[in-house]
Backbone as a ProteinNet text record, in pm:
[ID]
protein_1_A
[PRIMARY]
MWMPPGQNQSWVSEFILLGFSSDPMTNRTLFSAFLLLFLSSVLGNGLIITLICLDTHLHTPMYFFLCILSLLDMGYVTTTVPQMLVHLLSQSQTISFAACWLQMYVFGAVGLTECILFVVMAFDRYVAICYPLRYTVILSWGLCTRLSAGTWACGFFFSLIHTFFTMRLPYCGPNMVNHYFCEGPSVRNLACMDTHVIEMVDLVISVFMVVAPLLIIVASYIRIAQAILKLKSMQARCKAFSTCASHLTVITFFYAPATYLYMRPNSSYSPEQDKQVSLFYNVFTALLNPVVYSLRNKDMKRAFLKVMGR
[TERTIARY]
30560.4	30628.2	30528.3	30574.1	30483.6	30527.5	30430.9	30458.9	30492.3	30562.2	30589.6	30460.9	30449.1	30325.6	30291	30158.7	30108	30076.1	29981.7	29950.7	29881.1	29790.4	29707.9	29728.2	29784.2	29791.7	29906.1	29939.4	30036.5	29962	30024.3	29957.8	30042.3	29976.2	30042.6	30079.6	30202.6	30246.6	30258.4	30251.9	30255.9	30188.4	30148.1	30086.4	30173.2	30155.8	30223.7	30118.7	30130.9	30037.1	30087.1	30014.8	30061.2	30057.3	29969.3	29963.7	29911	29964.3	29912	29998.2	30128.7	30216.9	30346.8	30410.4	30541.7	30654	30617.1	30716.5	30773.5	30905.2	30966.6	30937.9	30942.3	30917.4	30773.9	30679.9	30539.2	30519.3	30585	30572.2	30627.1	30735	30790.4	30693.7	30629.6	30530.5	30411.1	30364.2	30252	30288.7	30413.8	30459.6	30446.4	30491.3	30484.5	30339.7	30253.3	30112.8	30043	30062.5	29994.3	30050.1	30178.6	30236.9	30174.5	30154.7	30092.9	29948.3	29874.9	29736.1	29729.4	29821.5	29823	29850.8	29953.8	29988.6	29876.5	29815.9	29706.7	29587.5	29557.9	29444.5	29469.6	29587.8	29619.7	29622.7	29687.6	29696.3	29559.6	29478.8	29346.4	29255.4	29249.8	29166.4	29223.4	29355.2	29417.3	29387	29380.4	29347.7	29205.2	29111.8	28972.5	28963.3	29031.2	29029.1	29087.9	29198.3	29264.1	29175.3	29112.8	29026.4	28906.8	28846.5	28729.7	28769	28886.1	28930.8	28966.4	29023.8	29072.5	28964.8	28868.5	28766.7	28642.3	28611.6	28496.8	28363.7	28359.5	28236.2	28199.8	28296.6	28272.4	28244	28228.6	28199.6	28049.3	27999	27858.2	27849.1	27731.7	27719	27761.6	27723.1	27757.8	27908.8	27982.9	28128	28195.7	28131	28181.3	28183.2	28073.2	28065.5	28157	28171.7	28264	28407.6	28440.9	28573.7	28599.1	28498	28510.9	28526.3	28450.8	28462.7	28603.8	28661.9	28798.7	28898.7	28874.1	28960.9	28952.6	28832.4	28813.8	28880.4	28869	28932.3	29084.5	29140.4	29284.5	29320.6	29234.7	29257.6	29250.6	29158.4	29144.1	29275.6	29327.9	29444.7	29572.4	29583.9	29706	29709.4	29596	29592.4	29646.3	29628.1	29661.3	29771.9	29769.7	29857.7	30006.2	30047.4	30191.5	30256	30188.9	30245.3	30248.3	30144.1	30143	30260.1	30291.5	30403.6	30536.3	30550.9	30672.3	30685.9	30575.6	30578.9	30605.9	30566.9	30591.6	30740.1	30819.3	30963	31048.1	30984	31057.9	31040.9	31142.5	31132.3	31045.9	31040.5	30957	30819	30715.4	30577.7	30500.5	30572.2	30509.1	30448.8	30351.6	30290.6	30261.2	30298.1	30279.1	30131.2	30100.4	29961.3	29899.7	29976.3	29925.3	29903	29995	29980.4	29862.6	29842.4	29728.8	29598.6	29595.5	29478.9	29448.1	29552.1	29534.2	29488.8	29550.2	29513.4	29368.6	29326.4	29188.6	29091	29128.5	29040	29025.6	29135.9	29131.1	29061.4	29093.4	29029.7	28878.9	28837.7	28694.8	28627.4	28695.5	28638.5	28616.2	28714.1	28702.1	28590.3	28584.3	28481.6	28340.9	28320.6	28188.6	28148.4	28244.5	28215.5	28168.5	28232.7	28194.2	28053.3	28016.3	27880.2	27776.3	27798.5	27704.5	27712.9	27832.4	27848.3	27767.6	27759.7	27681	27533.2	27484.3	27346.9	27331.5	27428.7	27426	27430.8	27513.8	27523.2	27393.5	27326.2	27195.8	27093	27099.3	27009.8	27035.2	27160.6	27197.3	27134.6	27144.3	27084.7	26931.4	26874.7	26729.1	26678.8	26745.1	26704.5	26727.2	26840.5	26873.2	26772.1	26720	26629.6	26482.4	26448.5	26308.3	26271.1	26368	26342.5	26452	26465.8	26577.9	26578	26459.3	26452.8	26489.1	26479	26509.5	26640.2	26716.9	26838.1	26936	26972.1	27071.6	27015.3	26881.8	26820.3	26819.6	26778.9	26773.1	26913.4	27000.5	27137.4	27228	27206.2	27291.4	27428.7	27526.2	27660.3	27663	27575.8	27567.3	27521.5	27418.2	27368.8	27473.2	27538.9	27642.3	27754.3	27793	27898.7	27854.2	27730.6	27679.4	27666.1	27618.8	27608	27745.5	27842.4	27978.9	28035.2	28020.3	28070.5	28001.1	27870.1	27795.8	27843.1	27876.3	27925.3	28058.2	28149	28279.2	28261	28174	28152.9	28096.8	27996.8	27937.4	28039.8	28115	28213	28319.5	28375.9	28483.7	28431.7	28307.6	28251.3	28223.3	28153.9	28119.1	28241.8	28341.3	28465.1	28538.2	28529.2	28591.5	28528	28396.3	28326.8	28373	28374.4	28415.9	28559.3	28650.3	28791.4	28814	28745.8	28762.2	28721.5	28606	28558.2	28643.6	28695.8	28778.8	28915.4	28980.6	29117.3	29126.7	29015.1	29020.3	29005	28980.7	28975.4	29113.9	29119.8	29250.4	29309.6	29430.7	29500.5	29621.5	29607.2	29708.6	29794.7	29765.3	29838.2	29748.9	29775.7	29883.2	29859	29958.3	29949.1	29962.8	29933.2	29943.8	29806.5	29795.2	29670.8	29673.5	29578.8	29574.5	29507.7	29578.5	29528	29646.1	29622.3	29731.5	29726	29621.6	29615.7	29531.7	29526.6	29454.1	29304.9	29241.9	29098	29026.3	28917.1	28849.6	28824.5	28744.5	28715.7	28839.7	28940.3	29063.2	29138.4	29146.5	29214.7	29130.9	29002.9	28913	28916.6	28942.5	28948	29063.4	29159.8	29274.9	29251.1	29138.7	29110.6	29093.4	29145.6	29138.2	29019	28903.3	28777.8	28663.1	28544.9	28428	28401.4	28380.9	28363	28218.7	28125.7	27986.4	27930.4	27960	27907.8	27965	28093.6	28157.7	28098.9	28070.7	28008.7	27872.2	27797.4	27665.1	27678.3	27779.5	27803.7	27834.8	27921.7	27955.8	27834.7	27748.5	27627.9	27534.5	27519.6	27435	27491.8	27624.6	27688.7	27668.4	27680	27663.2	27521	27423.3	27284.2	27262.4	27315.3	27297.5	27378.9	27498.8	27591.7	27603.1	27549.1	27556	27416.1	27335.5	27202.9	27109.4	27101.5	27011.9	27047.1	27174.8	27208.9	27174	27196	27166.2	27016.6	26933.7	26788.5	26744.6	26807	26775	26814.6	26929.4	26975.8	26879.2	26837.3	26742.3	26611.6	26560	26436.8	26452.6	26568.4	26594	26592.2	26654.3	26661.7	26530.2	26446.7	26311.6	26234.1	26245.2	26180.2	26241.6	26372.6	26440.7	26394.1	26386.4	26341.4	26199.2	26113.8	25976.3	25972.9	26057.2	26062.3	26116.4	26216.5	26275.5	26175.4	26099.9	26003.4	25889.2	25869.5	25764.6	25810.1	25940.9	25991.9	25943.9	25901.5	25847.7	25957.5	26066.6	26175.5	26266.6	26290.1	26381.2	26523.6	26562.9	26695.9	26713.3	26609.5	26614.2	26623	26551.5	26557.6	26699	26757.4	26893	26994	26980.1	27072.4	27058.5	26933.2	26908.8	26962.3	26937.9	26989.8	27142.5	27202.1	27348.4	27410.8	27345.6	27401.1	27399.7	27308.7	27297.2	27377.6	27411.9	27476.9	27610.9	27690.9	27821.9	27807.3	27713.8	27691.5	27646.6	27553.5	27503.1	27612.9	27699.9	27810.1	27904.2	27942.7	28034.2	27969	27841.7	27770.2	27768.9	27740.8	27733.8	27867.1	27975.2	28106.5	28155.9	28098.8	28137.5	28054	27923	27835	27832	27847.2	27840.8	27947.8	28077.1	28178.1	28169.5	28132.5	28122.9	28013	27899.5	27790	27831.7	27903	27949.4	28043.4	28132.2	28233.2	28178.2	28087.5	28050.9	27907.6	27828.1	27691.3	27670.7	27759.1	27749.4	27805.5	27766.2	27815.6	27963.5	28028.1	28171	28205.4	28107.8	28132.5	28162.1	28117.9	28140.7	28267.7	28354.2	28477.6	28570.7	28616.2	28707.2	28825.4	28939.8	29051.6	29096.6	29122	29176	29078.1	28953	28851.7	28828.3	28831.4	28808.1	28918.6	29042.2	29152.5	29131	29081.9	29058.1	28944.2	28836.1	28722.6	28763.7	28839.4	28886.8	28974.4	29059	29147.1	29065.6	28956.1	28873	28811.8	28743.9	28674.7	28767.9	28887.7	28984.6	29065.4	29119.2	29210.4	29139.1	29069.7	29011.9	28896.6	28815.6	28705.8	28758.8	28865.2	28926.5	28984.1	29029.4	29079.6	28965	28855.6	28741	28671.6	28662.9	28588.2	28635.2	28765.6	28807.7	28785.2	28798	28774.9	28629.5	28537.7	28394.5	28352.5	28394.2	28348.7	28414.4	28533	28601.4	28562.1	28551.4	28520.4	28376	28286.5	28144.7	28101	28193.3	28155.7	28219	28134.9	28185	28244.2	28185.8	28237.4	28379.7	28408	28542.8	28641.9	28598.5	28686	28716.4	28611.8	28628.9	28723.1	28707.3	28793.4	28938.6	28958	29093.8	29161.1	29088.9	29145.5	29172.9	29086.5	29106.2	29230.8	29251	29368	29495.4	29486	29601.9	29634	29544.4	29571.8	29530.1	29433.7	29387.7	29251.1
25852.3	25724.6	25611.6	25499.9	25391.5	25260.7	25184	25049.7	24961.7	24848.9	24760.1	24715.4	24723.1	24691.3	24543.2	24520.5	24384	24349.7	24261.2	24218.9	24328.6	24402.1	24494.9	24641.2	24671.3	24809	24832.8	24963	25006.1	25077.8	25080.9	25140.9	25254.7	25363.9	25478.2	25443.9	25469.7	25443.8	25572.4	25686.5	25815.1	25920.4	26029.3	26140.8	26265.3	26357.8	26486.7	26593.8	26665	26771.7	26902.2	26957.2	27074.9	27201.7	27206.4	27322.8	27446.8	27562.4	27689.4	27752.4	27732.3	27799.6	27721.8	27741.8	27681.3	27784	27908.4	28015.4	28015.8	28001.3	27995.9	28118.9	28237.3	28359.5	28363.3	28326.5	28322.2	28219.9	28105.4	28000.3	28042.9	28119.4	28167.9	28265.3	28349.1	28442	28365.8	28266.6	28184.5	28107.9	28061.6	27988.3	28075.1	28199.8	28289.2	28315	28337.8	28367.1	28246.4	28128.3	28008.4	27961.4	27983.5	27948.1	28032.7	28161.2	28249.7	28207.2	28175.1	28130.5	27998.8	27908.2	27777.7	27792	27868.4	27886.6	27958.3	28057.7	28131.6	28040.2	27954.6	27862.1	27761	27700.9	27600	27661.9	27778.7	27843.9	27891.9	27946.3	27995	27884.1	27775.8	27662.2	27592.5	27586.2	27528.2	27607.7	27741.2	27827.4	27801.2	27786.3	27757.6	27627	27523.6	27393	27405	27478.2	27494.4	27567.8	27677.3	27755.6	27673.5	27597.1	27516.8	27407.6	27350.5	27245.1	27300.1	27420.5	27475	27545.3	27607.5	27684.7	27599.1	27571.3	27484.8	27549.9	27682.9	27751	27721.4	27673.2	27640.6	27491.9	27419	27276.2	27254.9	27302.3	27288.5	27222	27169.9	27104.2	27192.4	27321.7	27409.9	27418.2	27435.5	27448.2	27312.9	27208.3	27073.7	27050.7	27087.2	27071.4	27171.4	27290.2	27387.6	27338.1	27270.5	27212	27107.4	27025.3	26924.9	26991.6	27100	27173.8	27227.1	27281.9	27333.5	27221.1	27106.3	26990.8	26945.4	26946	26908.5	27009.7	27137.7	27240.5	27226.5	27191	27166.3	27045	26944	26827.8	26862.1	26951.5	26997.3	27052.1	27151.5	27221.1	27136.9	27055.5	26975.6	26858.4	26823.1	26715.4	26760.1	26886.3	26933.2	27038.7	27133.8	27250.9	27218.9	27138.4	27112.5	27056.9	26963.1	26909	27014.9	27098.8	27206.7	27302.2	27330.4	27418.9	27357.1	27227.2	27157.9	27164.7	27140.7	27141.2	27281.1	27385.3	27521.1	27555.1	27490.8	27518.3	27407.4	27295.9	27180.9	27169.5	27114.6	27090.5	26968.4	26877.8	26758.5	26782.8	26754	26772.8	26640.8	26533.1	26401.4	26359.5	26271.6	26209.3	26064.2	25971.9	25831	25796.7	25687.1	25643.1	25620.4	25555.6	25527.9	25656.5	25752.4	25879.3	25958.6	25951.5	26018.2	25957.2	25824.4	25751.3	25797.6	25804.5	25842.1	25987	26076.1	26217.4	26238.9	26174	26184.6	26133	26021.9	25961	26049.9	26096.6	26177.9	26311.1	26374.3	26502.2	26485	26379.8	26353.9	26321.1	26242.2	26203.6	26325.5	26413.4	26534.4	26623.9	26640	26725.3	26672.1	26542.6	26483.5	26483.1	26461.8	26469.1	26608.7	26709.2	26847.1	26877.3	26819.5	26837.3	26791.1	26673.8	26619.8	26697.8	26742.1	26816.6	26945.8	27010.6	27133.2	27107	26988.9	26951.9	26939	26874.3	26857.2	26993.3	27084.3	27217.5	27295.3	27276.3	27340.2	27284.5	27154.2	27091.9	27147.2	27168.9	27228	27366	27450.2	27584	27575.9	27478.7	27461.1	27428.9	27336.3	27298.5	27414.8	27485.2	27593.9	27707.7	27735.5	27848.9	27808.4	27691.8	27649.3	27580.3	27515.3	27445.6	27479.6	27608	27650	27584.6	27561	27503.6	27355.3	27289.8	27146.6	27120.4	27225.9	27215.9	27111.2	27121.4	27028.5	26887.5	26877.7	26745.7	26673.9	26747.7	26688.1	26658.1	26758.8	26740.3	26697.9	26579	26523.4	26490.4	26470	26437.6	26303.1	26214.2	26085.8	26102.7	26186.7	26212.3	26286.9	26384.6	26459.9	26367.3	26274.4	26180	26090.3	26044	25957.8	26033.9	26157.9	26239.5	26264.9	26293	26316.6	26191.9	26077.3	25951.9	25920.7	25950.3	25924.6	26009	26136.4	26222.5	26171.4	26131.4	26079.1	25948.4	25861.6	25732.9	25752.3	25839.6	25865.6	25925	26024.2	26089.2	25994.4	25913.4	25823.2	25706.4	25664	25553.2	25595.1	25708.1	25751.5	25799	25852.2	25888.6	25763.8	25656	25530.2	25479.9	25491.2	25449.7	25534.3	25667.8	25759.4	25731.7	25717.2	25695.9	25559.9	25457.7	25323.3	25318.5	25373	25369.8	25456.9	25567.7	25656.2	25595.8	25542.7	25495.7	25354.9	25282.6	25151	25159.4	25280.8	25300.5	25275.2	25229.5	25211.2	25345.9	25375.3	25497.1	25457.2	25473.7	25428.7	25543.7	25664.2	25780.2	25871.4	26003.5	26072.9	26074	26120.2	26117.9	26256.5	26361.8	26498.9	26547	26570.6	26616.8	26769	26832.5	26978.8	27031.5	27013.6	27057	27065.6	27118.7	27125.9	27011.6	26926.3	26804.4	26702	26580.3	26472.6	26484.5	26572.8	26593.3	26499.3	26439.1	26332.2	26356.1	26456.7	26480.3	26505.4	26572.9	26602.1	26474.1	26382.7	26255.4	26166.9	26163.8	26078.1	26110	26234.8	26274	26208.5	26152.9	26088.2	25939.9	25887.2	25744.5	25711.4	25594.2	25554.5	25461.1	25500	25429.2	25524.8	25487.1	25569.3	25576.5	25698.5	25718.5	25753.8	25726.6	25764.9	25700.8	25574.6	25504.5	25565.4	25597.1	25656.5	25794.5	25869.5	26000.1	25986.9	25884.2	25861.7	25825	25744.2	25709.6	25834.9	25921.3	26045.6	26136.9	26137.4	26220.1	26173.3	26042	25987.2	26022.8	26008.7	26045.3	26193.5	26277.6	26421.7	26456.1	26385.1	26410.5	26377.2	26262.9	26219.5	26302.9	26343.8	26406.7	26559	26614.6	26759.5	26819.9	26771.1	26828.9	26802.1	26675.2	26640.1	26715.7	26719.3	26799.2	26946.8	27001.7	27143.2	27170.7	27080.1	27096.2	27088.2	26997.4	26985.3	27112.6	27168.7	27291.7	27406.5	27417	27522.6	27507.3	27383.3	27358.6	27394.3	27362	27393.5	27543.6	27617.7	27762.5	27833.1	27772.3	27827.2	27818.4	27702.1	27685.3	27777.9	27793.7	27883.2	28027.2	28070.1	28206.8	28229.1	28130.5	28142.2	28156.4	28078.1	28086.1	28221	28273.6	28402.2	28515.4	28512.1	28618.3	28621.3	28511.5	28506.8	28568.5	28591.2	28653.4	28798.3	28839.6	28974.7	29078	29039.3	29133.3	29146.5	29271.4	29295	29254.1	29274.2	29234.8	29083.3	29008.9	28862.8	28816.7	28886.2	28851.4	28871.2	28985.9	29015.9	28915	28877.4	28781.1	28644.6	28604.3	28475	28474.2	28583.5	28591.7	28592.4	28656.5	28664.9	28527.5	28441.9	28307.9	28222.4	28255.9	28177.3	28236.8	28365.8	28434.4	28371.6	28336	28276.4	28144.8	28062.2	27932.4	27947.5	28039.9	28061	28114.5	28198.4	28252	28140.5	28055.1	27945.2	27845.7	27816.3	27723.3	27775	27903.9	27963.9	27952	27985.5	27981.8	27838.6	27742.4	27602.9	27537.6	27552	27480.5	27540.5	27672.3	27734.3	27679.1	27681.7	27624.4	27473.3	27404.4	27258.4	27214.4	27284.7	27253	27278.1	27388.3	27419.3	27311.4	27261.8	27166.3	27025.8	26981.8	26840.9	26811	26914.4	26891.5	26941	26900.5	26941.6	26832.1	26829.5	26725.2	26740.4	26628.7	26629.8	26710.7	26729.9	26803.2	26950.8	27003.8	27144.8	27166.3	27065.5	27071.8	27178.4	27271.1	27378.3	27377.7	27321	27300.6	27426.5	27534	27654.2	27716.3	27723.6	27780.3	27690.6	27560.4	27465.6	27472.5	27496.7	27509.3	27629.5	27738.7	27858.3	27836.8	27771.5	27745.3	27647.8	27543.6	27446.8	27513.6	27603.2	27675	27757.8	27815.8	27899.9	27817.2	27706.9	27633.9	27539.9	27516.6	27434	27516.3	27628.8	27708.2	27827	27906.9	28030.4	28003.6	27901.4	27869.9	27822.3	27741.6	27695	27811.1	27916	28035.4	28123.9	28123.5	28207.9	28164.7	28034.3	27983.6	28040.6	28035	28093.3	28243.3	28311.7	28457.2	28486.9	28417.4	28440.3	28405.7	28289.3	28243.5	28317	28371.1	28440.4	28587	28654.1	28796.5	28824.4	28729.6	28750.3	28684.5	28626.4	28546.3	28601.3	28652.4	28709	28602	28481.1	28373.1	28335.7	28333.1	28300.3	28409.7	28534.4	28645.6	28639.6	28610.7	28602.1	28487.1	28374.2	28258.8	28289.9	28362.6	28397.4	28487.9	28587.6	28678.1	28604.1	28508.2	28429.1	28343.5	28280.2	28194.8	28277.7	28399.8	28487.6	28548.4	28524.7	28571.3	28711.7	28761.3	28898.4	28898.5
4100.6	4123.5	4103.2	4044	4008.8	4073.2	4109.6	4158.2	4038.1	4056.4	3945	3879.5	3746.8	3678.3	3687.1	3695.9	3690.4	3546.6	3527.5	3392.3	3314.3	3381	3305.9	3345.2	3461.9	3502.6	3601.4	3617.5	3716.6	3827.9	3947	4060.4	4115.6	4150.7	4211.1	4355	4393.9	4531.1	4612.4	4544.9	4613.6	4527.7	4591.2	4520.8	4536.3	4443.2	4449	4473.6	4586	4620.2	4560.4	4465.5	4393.2	4477.4	4577.6	4665.5	4596.3	4636.2	4585.7	4477.8	4484.6	4389.6	4374.1	4259.9	4236.3	4247.6	4277	4290.4	4432.2	4448.8	4582.8	4668.1	4609	4685	4737.5	4651	4692.9	4803.3	4790.3	4890.9	5026.6	5026.2	5153.8	5221.2	5141	5195.3	5251.8	5175.4	5221.3	5347.6	5354.2	5472.7	5598	5590.1	5705.3	5746.7	5646.5	5676.3	5737.3	5677.3	5725.4	5859.6	5882.5	6012	6122.9	6095.8	6193.8	6220.8	6113.7	6130.1	6206.4	6175.8	6242.3	6391.6	6425.3	6566.3	6641.4	6577.9	6641.9	6666.8	6569.7	6583.7	6694.3	6694.7	6796.2	6935.1	6949	7078.7	7126.8	7033.9	7070.9	7119.1	7042.6	7083.1	7205.6	7213.4	7331.9	7457.1	7442.3	7556.5	7604.1	7510.5	7547.4	7624.3	7575.1	7643.2	7783.7	7795.3	7925	8024.2	7979.4	8068	8115	8024.6	8060.8	8160.1	8143.6	8234.8	8372.8	8376.5	8503	8584.9	8518.5	8590.1	8613.1	8739.6	8772.4	8734.9	8724.9	8685.2	8539	8462.5	8321.1	8300.4	8409.2	8397.9	8381.4	8267	8231.1	8095.2	8057.7	7926.5	7809.6	7812	7700.8	7681.2	7789.3	7777.5	7756	7798.6	7768.7	7618	7551.5	7405.8	7334.5	7391.3	7333.2	7341.2	7449.4	7464.9	7356.2	7328	7222.4	7086.7	7063.6	6937.6	6918.2	7023	7013.7	6986.5	7047.2	7023.5	6878	6822.9	6682.2	6589.4	6621.9	6539.4	6540	6655.1	6660.7	6574.7	6576.9	6491.7	6344.5	6309.4	6170.9	6116.9	6186.9	6134	6144.6	6250.4	6264.2	6167	6109.5	6010.2	5875.3	5842	5707.6	5702.4	5795.3	5782.6	5801	5900.7	5914.6	5787.8	5723.6	5599.7	5490	5484.3	5386	5409.2	5534.7	5565.3	5521	5542.4	5498.9	5347.5	5277.1	5129.9	5074.1	5146.8	5098.8	5095.4	5182.4	5187.8	5126.4	5092.8	5041.1	4889.7	4825.6	4681.8	4652.5	4745.5	4729.1	4788.4	4712.5	4758.1	4753.3	4773.8	4764.1	4898.5	4890.4	5007.6	4970.7	5055.3	5025.2	5018.7	4954	4940.3	5078.6	5168.1	5302.7	5381.5	5370.9	5441.5	5388	5257.1	5195	5246.3	5255	5306.5	5448.7	5532.5	5672.1	5686.2	5608	5615.2	5572.4	5465.9	5418.9	5524.3	5587.6	5687.1	5810.2	5865.3	5987	5960.3	5847.6	5814.3	5800.4	5730.1	5713.3	5844.9	5929	6058.8	6147.3	6151.5	6233.5	6180.1	6048.1	5988.5	6010.4	5989.4	6007.6	6155	6243.2	6387	6424.5	6365.8	6394.7	6344.8	6229.8	6177.9	6279.4	6337.3	6435.8	6566.8	6603.5	6728.1	6725.4	6609.7	6600.2	6629.4	6594	6627.1	6778.6	6840.8	6986.5	7056.1	7004.4	7063.6	7044.5	6930.5	6908.8	7006.7	7031	7129.2	7268.4	7300.6	7429.4	7446	7342.1	7348.4	7354	7282.8	7282.6	7423.3	7490.1	7626	7722.5	7709.1	7801	7792.8	7673.6	7655.9	7669.6	7618.1	7621.9	7753	7818.6	7945.7	8046.9	8082.1	8168.3	8306	8362.8	8497.1	8499.4	8384	8376.4	8301.7	8278.3	8195.4	8246.8	8374.1	8428.9	8446.9	8456.4	8469.4	8334.1	8229.9	8095.6	8043.6	8052.2	8001.8	8117.7	8165.2	8270.1	8211.8	8299	8250.2	8178	8220.1	8150.3	8007.3	7986.5	7851.5	7769.4	7830.1	7758.6	7711.3	7796	7759.3	7644.6	7649.7	7542.5	7411.5	7419.3	7298.3	7237.5	7322.8	7275.6	7207.6	7273.5	7216.3	7084.6	7078.2	6954.8	6838.3	6864.8	6757.1	6701.3	6791.7	6748	6670.1	6719.2	6652.2	6512.1	6498.3	6366.7	6270.7	6318	6232.4	6181.3	6270.1	6229.7	6147	6171.9	6093.5	5949.8	5931.7	5796.3	5719.3	5789.3	5721.6	5671.9	5748.1	5705.6	5576.7	5566.8	5444.1	5326.5	5346.3	5239.8	5195.6	5290.6	5258.6	5194.1	5245	5190.2	5042.5	5010.4	4872	4780.2	4834	4752	4724	4827.1	4812.5	4754.6	4744.8	4681.9	4530.1	4479.5	4335.2	4274.8	4151	4086.8	4044.1	4090.5	4051.9	3968.3	3838.1	3744.1	3692	3730.1	3683.5	3601.7	3603.4	3675.4	3826.2	3900.5	4046.6	4108.9	4032.4	4082.4	4129.7	4260.8	4321.2	4328	4261.9	4259.1	4385.8	4496.6	4627	4722.1	4843.3	4940.5	5040.9	5032.4	5112.1	5038	5090.3	5022.1	5050.1	4978.4	4990.3	4895	4942.1	4869.6	4721.9	4684.8	4542.5	4458.1	4515.3	4439.6	4406.1	4501.7	4477.7	4386.5	4408.9	4330.9	4180.9	4147.4	4005.9	3931	4004	3940.4	3914	3959.6	3941.6	3793.4	3755.4	3614.5	3591.8	3645.6	3619.3	3649.9	3610	3635	3785.3	3836.4	3981.3	4017.6	3929.1	3951.7	4079	4100.7	4218.2	4346.2	4345.3	4462.6	4490.1	4383.6	4401.7	4466.5	4429.7	4488.7	4636.6	4669.7	4810.7	4890.6	4836.2	4905.3	4919.2	4817.6	4823	4934.1	4946.9	5053.2	5190.8	5204.9	5331.6	5360.9	5256.8	5275.1	5318.4	5263.1	5300.6	5447.7	5491.8	5630.3	5728.5	5686.8	5781.1	5766.7	5659	5639.8	5631.2	5537	5515.4	5633	5675.8	5786.6	5914.9	5956	6075	6059.8	5940.1	5918.5	5932.7	5881.7	5894.2	6040.5	6115.5	6258	6332.3	6297.4	6360.9	6330.7	6204.6	6166.6	6243.9	6251.5	6326.2	6473.5	6530.4	6671.4	6695	6605.2	6625.5	6594.9	6515.2	6496.7	6628.4	6693.9	6823.8	6928.7	6922.2	7016.5	6997.3	6870.5	6840.9	6891	6872	6921.1	7072.6	7141	7287.1	7334	7264.2	7302.6	7284.7	7175.2	7148	7249.2	7319.2	7421.8	7553.5	7567.5	7690.3	7698.8	7815.7	7832.5	7848.5	7910.1	7935	7813	7770.6	7659	7694.5	7819.1	7863.6	7855.7	7893.2	7885.4	7741.3	7652.3	7509.3	7454.1	7488	7438.5	7490	7616.6	7674	7607.2	7580.2	7515.7	7373.3	7299.9	7163.2	7162.4	7260.9	7268.8	7287.4	7367.5	7390.8	7264.5	7171.3	7047.8	6931.9	6943.1	6831.5	6795.2	6896.3	6869.5	6796.1	6842	6779.5	6635	6609.9	6473.8	6381.5	6434	6352.7	6308.7	6403	6372.7	6276.5	6297	6209.1	6065.9	6050.4	5916.7	5843.6	5912.1	5848.1	5825.3	5893.7	5872.5	5762.5	5770.4	5678.6	5538.1	5526.1	5394.2	5299.2	5335.7	5244.6	5234.1	5344.7	5339.9	5243.2	5245.5	5154.1	5010	4987.9	4852.2	4798.6	4882.5	4837.4	4816.5	4903.9	4905.1	4862.2	4836.2	4791.4	4648.8	4560.2	4420.6	4332.3	4205.2	4114.9	4085.8	4054.8	4027.2	3902.7	3813.6	3689.2	3713.8	3828	3859	3941.2	3945.8	4023.8	3968.4	4054.7	4016.7	4113.4	4074.4	4167.2	4240	4166	4228.8	4327.5	4287.7	4376.7	4497.6	4475.7	4584.7	4688.8	4645.4	4740.7	4832.8	4776.8	4857.2	4955.7	4909.7	4998.1	5108.6	5071.2	5171.2	5275.5	5230.6	5323.1	5421.3	5371.9	5459.3	5571.5	5535.3	5640.9	5717.7	5665.2	5736.7	5837.3	5792.7	5875.3	5939.8	5859.9	5911.8	6008.8	5981.4	6072.4	6206.8	6203.4	6329.2	6409	6339.7	6407.2	6454.4	6378.3	6410.1	6539.2	6561.4	6676.5	6810	6842.5	6971	6978.4	6864.4	6864	6896.3	6828.3	6848	6990.5	7038.1	7168.1	7284.8	7264	7373.5	7381.4	7266.4	7266	7305	7275.8	7303.8	7435.2	7508.2	7623.5	7751.7	7839.5	7964.8	8056.1	8052.6	8137.4	8098.7	7967.8	7922.5	7961.9	7949.4	7988.9	8138.6	8217.7	8362.3	8398.5	8329.8	8356.4	8320.4	8210.1	8168	8272.3	8319.7	8421.1	8551.6	8583.9	8706.1	8695.7	8580.4	8560.4	8560.7	8506.9	8502.8	8637.2	8736.4	8871.7	8901	8819.8	8840.9	8905.4
[MASK]
++++++++++++++++++++++++++++++++++++++++++++++++++++++++++++++++++++++++++++++++++++++++++++++++++++++++++++++++++++++++++++++++++++++++++++++++++++++++++++++++++++++++++++++++++++++++++++++++++++++++++++++++++++++++++++++++++++++++++++++++++++++++++++++++++++++++++++++++++++++++++++++++++++++++++++++++++++++

């Protein structure tokens, strides 16, 4: 659909999200699978938030940040999956320009916030293992609140920059986005002008919000590993490594696809492959987090049994 043309160009007023398939039977199968994944992710993360809020034994900095992570994961899937489910059963796959702008902004904000949150969670583990006696003094509730607010502020600010520069590009047609949601690079490829400057802006944001946090996390865990290896008790070592294993697993499954998607030149853009990678870190990672943190965590299991009245 096109806006009324001006003197020199026409403007796109809506986009068409091509999704995964045009075959109705395939779409119905995908609908059932993605609906199950969506409900499992929302319920799983919602359960973690509920348990942390209800059980006073979980009112610690580590679980405070885990609660925020679950909230972000719920935001991830609810930003993209419901519309994808509607499009899988609907003949119309359009999304308005304003809705596309909003979806890109919220998705980016949640993702960038999560990048910074992983740094905060690594810092939490660093203090807990390297300075156990001063843990509650260093990570006071005031500091935890400020760190939390800072992660949200950074994520939403840098996402605003990314979305503003992407959506202010002239889109003169075509308007078919080869993706299941309004993902930045996919939409940007439809711009009817050179996007080199915008790509450089995104690269700078990626360095600050993806590469730098990842390097800080690696440095933190090197120090953590050194501290653990100095412990004399093998049981203490195993317990310390166990507390970090869940965090490292989630970080790996989040940063690996994110780095692949956003830390590469636009010339290597592959729509079909990118949709699969995006689906993994958008839907499957959000589902993985509650599984990893609940199955490996005795405190969460104990809280669940307590809430259930057993």
